[in-house]
N, CA, C and O atoms as a GROMACS GRO file, in nm:
protein
  320
    1MET      N    1   4.960  -4.152  -1.358
    1MET     CA    2   4.861  -4.043  -1.346
    1MET      C    3   4.856  -4.029  -1.186
    1MET      O    4   4.898  -4.127  -1.125
    2ALA      N    5   4.813  -3.925  -1.115
    2ALA     CA    6   4.836  -3.905  -1.012
    2ALA      C    7   4.719  -3.889  -0.929
    2ALA      O    8   4.631  -3.812  -0.966
    3ASP      N    9   4.705  -3.967  -0.798
    3ASP     CA   10   4.619  -3.973  -0.705
    3ASP      C   11   4.495  -3.906  -0.716
    3ASP      O   12   4.471  -3.789  -0.690
    4SER      N   13   4.405  -4.010  -0.766
    4SER     CA   14   4.268  -3.922  -0.792
    4SER      C   15   4.206  -3.862  -0.685
    4SER      O   16   4.135  -3.763  -0.699
    5GLN      N   17   4.227  -3.914  -0.580
    5GLN     CA   18   4.169  -3.793  -0.454
    5GLN      C   19   4.215  -3.673  -0.441
    5GLN      O   20   4.147  -3.576  -0.407
    6ILE      N   21   4.328  -3.672  -0.466
    6ILE     CA   22   4.437  -3.527  -0.476
    6ILE      C   23   4.378  -3.425  -0.591
    6ILE      O   24   4.346  -3.307  -0.578
    7MET      N   25   4.375  -3.504  -0.703
    7MET     CA   26   4.316  -3.429  -0.797
    7MET      C   27   4.167  -3.405  -0.802
    7MET      O   28   4.143  -3.306  -0.871
    8SER      N   29   4.085  -3.447  -0.765
    8SER     CA   30   3.935  -3.428  -0.734
    8SER      C   31   3.941  -3.302  -0.608
    8SER      O   32   3.848  -3.225  -0.584
    9GLU      N   33   4.063  -3.304  -0.540
    9GLU     CA   34   4.043  -3.209  -0.422
    9GLU      C   35   4.067  -3.089  -0.474
    9GLU      O   36   4.004  -2.989  -0.438
   10ILE      N   37   4.208  -3.087  -0.610
   10ILE     CA   38   4.202  -2.940  -0.673
   10ILE      C   39   4.100  -2.923  -0.708
   10ILE      O   40   4.047  -2.815  -0.682
   11LYS      N   41   4.033  -3.019  -0.782
   11LYS     CA   42   3.907  -2.972  -0.920
   11LYS      C   43   3.802  -2.913  -0.800
   11LYS      O   44   3.729  -2.823  -0.841
   12LYS      N   45   3.787  -2.945  -0.687
   12LYS     CA   46   3.661  -2.900  -0.595
   12LYS      C   47   3.745  -2.765  -0.521
   12LYS      O   48   3.660  -2.683  -0.486
   13SER      N   49   3.830  -2.736  -0.500
   13SER     CA   50   3.865  -2.635  -0.478
   13SER      C   51   3.865  -2.519  -0.600
   13SER      O   52   3.835  -2.404  -0.570
   14PHE      N   53   3.895  -2.549  -0.724
   14PHE     CA   54   3.910  -2.471  -0.784
   14PHE      C   55   3.766  -2.430  -0.858
   14PHE      O   56   3.750  -2.324  -0.919
   15ALA      N   57   3.660  -2.537  -0.842
   15ALA     CA   58   3.502  -2.485  -0.865
   15ALA      C   59   3.492  -2.371  -0.774
   15ALA      O   60   3.450  -2.260  -0.807
   16GLU      N   61   3.554  -2.423  -0.598
   16GLU     CA   62   3.490  -2.357  -0.528
   16GLU      C   63   3.514  -2.204  -0.536
   16GLU      O   64   3.427  -2.122  -0.511
   17ARG      N   65   3.635  -2.175  -0.573
   17ARG     CA   66   3.720  -2.085  -0.625
   17ARG      C   67   3.610  -1.970  -0.688
   17ARG      O   68   3.574  -1.858  -0.653
   18LEU      N   69   3.580  -2.058  -0.798
   18LEU     CA   70   3.506  -1.967  -0.892
   18LEU      C   71   3.354  -1.994  -0.892
   18LEU      O   72   3.278  -1.997  -0.988
   19ASN      N   73   3.322  -2.017  -0.731
   19ASN     CA   74   3.199  -2.002  -0.714
   19ASN      C   75   3.082  -2.111  -0.808
   19ASN      O   76   2.960  -2.093  -0.819
   20VAL      N   77   3.169  -2.231  -0.870
   20VAL     CA   78   3.064  -2.300  -0.952
   20VAL      C   79   3.059  -2.450  -0.877
   20VAL      O   80   3.150  -2.495  -0.807
   21ARG      N   81   2.943  -2.511  -0.904
   21ARG     CA   82   2.962  -2.666  -0.898
   21ARG      C   83   3.077  -2.695  -0.976
   21ARG      O   84   3.189  -2.688  -0.926
   22SER      N   85   3.061  -2.724  -1.082
   22SER     CA   86   3.169  -2.788  -1.156
   22SER      C   87   3.252  -2.737  -1.242
   22SER      O   88   3.193  -2.666  -1.324
   23VAL      N   89   3.393  -2.745  -1.262
   23VAL     CA   90   3.440  -2.638  -1.402
   23VAL      C   91   3.474  -2.726  -1.542
   23VAL      O   92   3.557  -2.817  -1.530
   24ASP      N   93   3.420  -2.705  -1.658
   24ASP     CA   94   3.422  -2.764  -1.772
   24ASP      C   95   3.566  -2.720  -1.814
   24ASP      O   96   3.595  -2.602  -1.833
   25ALA      N   97   3.674  -2.847  -1.828
   25ALA     CA   98   3.808  -2.849  -1.819
   25ALA      C   99   3.830  -2.793  -1.994
   25ALA      O  100   3.943  -2.773  -2.040
   26THR      N  101   3.730  -2.777  -2.058
   26THR     CA  102   3.831  -2.717  -2.214
   26THR      C  103   3.786  -2.559  -2.196
   26THR      O  104   3.807  -2.475  -2.283
   27LYS      N  105   3.728  -2.535  -2.085
   27LYS     CA  106   3.715  -2.368  -2.104
   27LYS      C  107   3.859  -2.319  -2.042
   27LYS      O  108   3.940  -2.382  -1.975
   28SER      N  109   3.861  -2.174  -2.094
   28SER     CA  110   3.990  -2.091  -2.112
   28SER      C  111   3.954  -2.052  -1.980
   28SER      O  112   3.840  -2.076  -1.939
   29LEU      N  113   4.079  -1.968  -1.874
   29LEU     CA  114   4.085  -1.968  -1.765
   29LEU      C  115   4.012  -1.813  -1.758
   29LEU      O  116   3.945  -1.764  -1.667
   30LYS      N  117   4.053  -1.753  -1.892
   30LYS     CA  118   3.988  -1.621  -1.901
   30LYS      C  119   3.844  -1.601  -1.898
   30LYS      O  120   3.780  -1.515  -1.838
   31ASP      N  121   3.802  -1.707  -1.983
   31ASP     CA  122   3.661  -1.748  -1.979
   31ASP      C  123   3.550  -1.716  -1.886
   31ASP      O  124   3.442  -1.659  -1.881
   32LEU      N  125   3.672  -1.814  -1.784
   32LEU     CA  126   3.633  -1.841  -1.620
   32LEU      C  127   3.621  -1.695  -1.545
   32LEU      O  128   3.550  -1.675  -1.446
   33GLY      N  129   3.685  -1.617  -1.594
   33GLY     CA  130   3.717  -1.475  -1.564
   33GLY      C  131   3.835  -1.439  -1.456
   33GLY      O  132   3.834  -1.344  -1.378
   34LEU      N  133   3.945  -1.548  -1.472
   34LEU     CA  134   4.052  -1.568  -1.435
   34LEU      C  135   4.110  -1.462  -1.476
   34LEU      O  136   4.049  -1.396  -1.559
   35ASP      N  137   4.239  -1.417  -1.432
   35ASP     CA  138   4.336  -1.288  -1.467
   35ASP      C  139   4.482  -1.400  -1.465
   35ASP      O  140   4.490  -1.507  -1.405
   36SER      N  141   4.583  -1.335  -1.548
   36SER     CA  142   4.693  -1.399  -1.492
   36SER      C  143   4.724  -1.415  -1.307
   36SER      O  144   4.775  -1.510  -1.248
   37LEU      N  145   4.667  -1.267  -1.242
   37LEU     CA  146   4.713  -1.292  -1.109
   37LEU      C  147   4.638  -1.407  -1.026
   37LEU      O  148   4.675  -1.467  -0.925
   38ASP      N  149   4.520  -1.417  -1.099
   38ASP     CA  150   4.414  -1.579  -0.983
   38ASP      C  151   4.508  -1.643  -1.043
   38ASP      O  152   4.589  -1.649  -0.950
   39VAL      N  153   4.572  -1.710  -1.153
   39VAL     CA  154   4.644  -1.856  -1.181
   39VAL      C  155   4.739  -1.827  -1.093
   39VAL      O  156   4.735  -1.906  -0.999
   40VAL      N  157   4.838  -1.733  -1.083
   40VAL     CA  158   4.963  -1.749  -0.964
   40VAL      C  159   4.948  -1.743  -0.862
   40VAL      O  160   5.038  -1.785  -0.789
   41GLU      N  161   4.854  -1.700  -0.817
   41GLU     CA  162   4.791  -1.715  -0.655
   41GLU      C  163   4.722  -1.874  -0.661
   41GLU      O  164   4.703  -1.931  -0.553
   42MET      N  165   4.694  -1.928  -0.760
   42MET     CA  166   4.625  -2.050  -0.726
   42MET      C  167   4.752  -2.129  -0.746
   42MET      O  168   4.784  -2.198  -0.649
   43CYS      N  169   4.806  -2.132  -0.821
   43CYS     CA  170   4.914  -2.213  -0.848
   43CYS      C  171   5.068  -2.169  -0.718
   43CYS      O  172   5.177  -2.225  -0.706
   44LEU      N  173   5.020  -2.070  -0.656
   44LEU     CA  174   5.120  -2.051  -0.546
   44LEU      C  175   5.039  -2.164  -0.407
   44LEU      O  176   5.109  -2.228  -0.327
   45ALA      N  177   4.972  -2.166  -0.406
   45ALA     CA  178   4.854  -2.209  -0.300
   45ALA      C  179   4.903  -2.372  -0.321
   45ALA      O  180   4.967  -2.435  -0.237
   46LEU      N  181   4.857  -2.423  -0.454
   46LEU     CA  182   4.915  -2.565  -0.494
   46LEU      C  183   5.001  -2.604  -0.447
   46LEU      O  184   5.005  -2.699  -0.369
   47GLU      N  185   5.115  -2.519  -0.496
   47GLU     CA  186   5.284  -2.546  -0.451
   47GLU      C  187   5.305  -2.570  -0.279
   47GLU      O  188   5.356  -2.672  -0.232
   48ASP      N  189   5.254  -2.456  -0.200
   48ASP     CA  190   5.217  -2.486  -0.054
   48ASP      C  191   5.162  -2.650  -0.010
   48ASP      O  192   5.214  -2.730   0.067
   49ARG      N  193   5.094  -2.656  -0.054
   49ARG     CA  194   4.996  -2.741  -0.018
   49ARG      C  195   5.039  -2.915  -0.088
   49ARG      O  196   5.018  -3.022  -0.031
   50TYR      N  197   5.089  -2.899  -0.194
   50TYR     CA  198   5.164  -3.042  -0.271
   50TYR      C  199   5.277  -3.061  -0.285
   50TYR      O  200   5.326  -3.161  -0.338
   51GLY      N  201   5.357  -2.934  -0.223
   51GLY     CA  202   5.472  -2.950  -0.262
   51GLY      C  203   5.538  -2.942  -0.358
   51GLY      O  204   5.644  -3.003  -0.360
   52ILE      N  205   5.494  -2.859  -0.477
   52ILE     CA  206   5.527  -2.894  -0.650
   52ILE      C  207   5.570  -2.778  -0.644
   52ILE      O  208   5.559  -2.698  -0.550
   53GLN      N  209   5.645  -2.758  -0.793
   53GLN     CA  210   5.706  -2.608  -0.814
   53GLN      C  211   5.648  -2.539  -0.955
   53GLN      O  212   5.659  -2.625  -1.042
   54PHE      N  213   5.608  -2.454  -0.993
   54PHE     CA  214   5.569  -2.448  -1.113
   54PHE      C  215   5.664  -2.312  -1.168
   54PHE      O  216   5.696  -2.222  -1.090
   55GLU      N  217   5.695  -2.311  -1.281
   55GLU     CA  218   5.828  -2.239  -1.319
   55GLU      C  219   5.722  -2.147  -1.398
   55GLU      O  220   5.611  -2.173  -1.445
   56THR      N  221   5.818  -2.002  -1.395
   56THR     CA  222   5.714  -1.884  -1.420
   56THR      C  223   5.673  -1.908  -1.565
   56THR      O  224   5.562  -1.872  -1.603
   57SER      N  225   5.781  -1.980  -1.663
   57SER     CA  226   5.741  -1.995  -1.794
   57SER      C  227   5.670  -2.060  -1.826
   57SER      O  228   5.601  -2.037  -1.926
   58GLU      N  229   5.655  -2.186  -1.741
   58GLU     CA  230   5.513  -2.234  -1.719
   58GLU      C  231   5.397  -2.204  -1.755
   58GLU      O  232   5.340  -2.239  -1.859
   59LEU      N  233   5.346  -2.116  -1.642
   59LEU     CA  234   5.235  -2.035  -1.610
   59LEU      C  235   5.198  -1.947  -1.709
   59LEU      O  236   5.077  -1.922  -1.716
   60SER      N  237   5.275  -1.891  -1.792
   60SER     CA  238   5.214  -1.841  -1.905
   60SER      C  239   5.190  -1.908  -2.005
   60SER      O  240   5.134  -1.851  -2.099
   61SER      N  241   5.213  -2.006  -2.011
   61SER     CA  242   5.142  -2.120  -2.123
   61SER      C  243   4.994  -2.200  -2.042
   61SER      O  244   4.904  -2.255  -2.106
   62ILE      N  245   4.998  -2.192  -1.939
   62ILE     CA  246   4.861  -2.238  -1.908
   62ILE      C  247   4.720  -2.161  -1.947
   62ILE      O  248   4.682  -2.051  -1.906
   63LYS      N  249   4.652  -2.252  -2.040
   63LYS     CA  250   4.547  -2.115  -2.099
   63LYS      C  251   4.404  -2.196  -2.071
   63LYS      O  252   4.297  -2.138  -2.091
   64THR      N  253   4.407  -2.312  -2.030
   64THR     CA  254   4.260  -2.370  -1.991
   64THR      C  255   4.274  -2.450  -1.874
   64THR      O  256   4.380  -2.505  -1.848
   65VAL      N  257   4.162  -2.460  -1.793
   65VAL     CA  258   4.125  -2.560  -1.693
   65VAL      C  259   4.222  -2.691  -1.731
   65VAL      O  260   4.300  -2.740  -1.650
   66SER      N  261   4.205  -2.738  -1.864
   66SER     CA  262   4.255  -2.846  -1.874
   66SER      C  263   4.422  -2.830  -1.856
   66SER      O  264   4.488  -2.912  -1.793
   67ASP      N  265   4.454  -2.760  -1.894
   67ASP     CA  266   4.643  -2.731  -1.916
   67ASP      C  267   4.679  -2.707  -1.773
   67ASP      O  268   4.792  -2.748  -1.745
   68LEU      N  269   4.635  -2.671  -1.708
   68LEU     CA  270   4.642  -2.646  -1.502
   68LEU      C  271   4.633  -2.791  -1.475
   68LEU      O  272   4.730  -2.858  -1.439
   69TYR      N  273   4.500  -2.844  -1.495
   69TYR     CA  274   4.495  -2.984  -1.451
   69TYR      C  275   4.646  -3.102  -1.469
   69TYR      O  276   4.720  -3.166  -1.394
   70GLY      N  277   4.631  -3.079  -1.614
   70GLY     CA  278   4.746  -3.165  -1.682
   70GLY      C  279   4.892  -3.093  -1.594
   70GLY      O  280   4.950  -3.170  -1.517
   71SER      N  281   4.940  -2.964  -1.605
   71SER     CA  282   5.022  -2.964  -1.523
   71SER      C  283   5.041  -3.023  -1.391
   71SER      O  284   5.146  -3.084  -1.375
   72ILE      N  285   4.957  -3.015  -1.289
   72ILE     CA  286   4.943  -3.061  -1.156
   72ILE      C  287   4.945  -3.206  -1.165
   72ILE      O  288   4.980  -3.275  -1.069
   73GLU      N  289   4.909  -3.257  -1.281
   73GLU     CA  290   4.922  -3.418  -1.259
   73GLU      C  291   5.033  -3.473  -1.292
   73GLU      O  292   5.064  -3.585  -1.251
   74ALA      N  293   5.100  -3.407  -1.364
   74ALA     CA  294   5.282  -3.434  -1.412
   74ALA      C  295   5.341  -3.414  -1.320
   74ALA      O  296   5.440  -3.484  -1.299
   75LYS      N  297   5.307  -3.311  -1.230
   75LYS     CA  298   5.388  -3.275  -1.135
   75LYS      C  299   5.399  -3.341  -0.993
   75LYS      O  300   5.500  -3.347  -0.923
   76LEU      N  301   5.262  -3.395  -0.964
   76LEU     CA  302   5.227  -3.464  -0.892
   76LEU      C  303   5.266  -3.657  -0.913
   76LEU      O  304   5.266  -3.745  -0.826
   77ASP      N  305   5.287  -3.663  -1.019
   77ASP     CA  306   5.329  -3.806  -1.092
   77ASP      C  307   5.506  -3.792  -1.057
   77ASP      O  308   5.553  -3.899  -1.018
   78ALA      N  309   5.581  -3.706  -1.065
   78ALA     CA  310   5.688  -3.679  -1.085
   78ALA      C  311   5.756  -3.691  -0.951
   78ALA      O  312   5.874  -3.711  -0.921
   79LYS      N  313   5.652  -3.673  -0.883
   79LYS     CA  314   5.710  -3.665  -0.696
   79LYS      C  315   5.728  -3.826  -0.666
   79LYS      O  316   5.813  -3.887  -0.601
   80LYS      N  317   5.595  -3.875  -0.752
   80LYS     CA  318   5.619  -4.008  -0.655
   80LYS      C  319   5.756  -4.102  -0.702
   80LYS      O  320   5.786  -4.203  -0.640
   0.00000   0.00000   0.00000
């Protein structure tokens, strides 16, 4: 599992971007008001900050907050 501090930071920044206290991981990104461009922008920022890389095809499969968190965790774990 990825470092819980890093995931906490990611979850906090995600909530801040959405201007909410916390984010329900079961919610779809669309229900939270995010479009595909928003998701790409967030992923690009995460790539720069944590040195991870998202594939274009992978981005289209991210539908929920949980999907996004799971993908990030897997990438951070693979870096170890």
